[in-house]
N, C-alpha and C positions, 0 to 999 in steps of 0.2 A: 671231389671232382668239381670243376667250375661249371657254373650254369652257362649254357649257350643263350645269347641274346637273340631274340627274334628281330630281324631287320625288316622294317616296313618300308616299302618303296611307294613313292607317290605314283598313282596310276596316271599314265599319259593319256591325253585325249585321243580317241581312235577315230580314224578317218577311212572310209571305204575307197579302195583303189580298184576302179573298174577294169583296168588292164590285167591285173592279176586276180581279180574277183575275190578279194579278201580284205579284211580290215587290217590296217597297219597303224602303229602309233605315229601321231603327228608330232615330230620333234620341233621344239622351239628354236627359232633362229634369231640371232641378234640382228636388229636392224639399226644401222647407224644413220641418223638423219643430219649428220654434221656436214655442212658445205664448206669447202675450202675457201678461205678468204685471203686475198693477197693484199698486204699493207704496202702502201707506196709512201716513201718519204719524200714529200714534195719539196722540202728545203734543198735537197741535193739536185733535184731536177731543175729548180729555178737557178741554182748556182751554175750549173752546166750551161743552161740557155744563156744566161747573162754573159758568161765568159766567152761563149762562142760569138755572141753579138759584138762584144768588144774586139775580139780578134778579127772578125770580119770587117768591122769598121776601121781598124788600124790598117789592115791589109788594103782596103779600098782607098784609104786616105793616102797611103804610101804610093800606090799606083797612079792615082789621079793627081 
């Protein structure tokens, strides 16, 4: 016969719940403190602004 291994569980910290008037295990929750950062590629924004200024200048020069 094979021997059965005794499994030992880590005891969870107990916390008193006044609503139910009993102690319950406090389950660990993962806390993510990562903030979402948006990266802006300024090169393309400058290219768009410069091309818009050129087209507006050409359009204005054509009308006047």
